[in-house]
C-alpha positions in Angstrom: 135.1 102.7 86.0 136.4 105.8 87.3 139.8 106.6 87.5 141.4 109.6 89.7 138.0 111.0 89.7 138.2 112.5 86.6 137.9 110.1 83.7 135.3 107.5 83.3 134.4 104.7 80.7 132.5 101.5 80.3 134.8 98.3 80.7 134.0 94.7 80.5 135.6 91.6 81.4 134.9 88.0 80.3 136.2 84.5 81.9 135.7 81.8 80.3 135.8 78.3 81.8 137.8 77.0 78.8 141.1 75.5 78.1 141.8 77.3 75.0 140.9 80.5 73.8 140.6 80.7 69.8 140.2 83.8 67.1 136.2 83.0 66.9 135.5 83.4 70.4 137.8 86.7 70.0 135.3 88.1 67.3 132.6 87.3 69.1 133.6 89.4 72.7 134.9 91.9 70.0 131.5 92.4 68.8 129.1 92.0 71.8 131.4 95.0 73.3 130.8 97.4 69.8 128.8 100.4 71.7 128.9 99.2 75.1 132.1 99.6 76.4 135.6 101.3 75.5 138.0 98.9 76.6 137.8 95.0 77.1 139.8 92.3 78.5 139.3 88.3 78.5 141.2 86.2 81.1 141.4 82.2 79.7 143.9 80.0 80.9 145.5 79.7 77.4 145.7 81.9 74.2 146.7 80.8 70.9 148.3 83.2 68.5 145.5 83.4 66.1 143.7 84.8 69.4 146.0 87.2 70.1 146.0 88.4 66.3 142.6 88.9 66.1 142.7 91.1 69.5 145.2 93.5 68.3 143.7 93.9 65.1 143.9 97.7 64.4 141.3 99.3 66.5 140.5 97.0 68.7 140.1 98.4 72.3 140.7 94.2 73.7 143.4 92.8 75.7 143.6 88.9 76.9 145.1 87.7 79.5 146.3 84.3 79.6 146.1 82.6 83.1 150.1 81.7 83.5 150.5 85.7 82.1 148.3 86.3 85.0 149.8 84.0 87.7 153.5 85.6 86.8 152.1 89.1 87.6 150.1 88.4 90.6 153.4 86.3 91.7 155.8 89.9 91.0 153.0 92.2 92.1 153.4 90.2 95.8 157.1 89.5 95.9 156.0 86.0 95.9 158.7 83.5 94.6 157.8 79.9 93.7 160.7 77.2 94.5 160.3 73.8 92.1 161.2 70.7 94.2 162.1 67.8 92.6 159.9 64.3 93.2 160.7 62.8 96.9 161.9 66.7 98.1 159.4 67.3 100.7 161.1 70.8 100.4 162.5 70.7 104.2 
């Protein structure tokens, strides 16, 4: 990845089709990136607290993004507001 035409670094992105990310998966991913990348990100539907703690360990360059946080960030960036309607409300 090249930033601003001046800086470059190796970046790994992982997205798994699993419901919940556990700390063991974070350890495996971090181990796979050692010596291959400077920074990494993992995107999943749900990230558990122990996985977040594992990713935040000293010296880690791994970011975790859960599906809900990603959705909120994208909606905010695009200026989308989500309205929730009760059962039977057709939104009109």
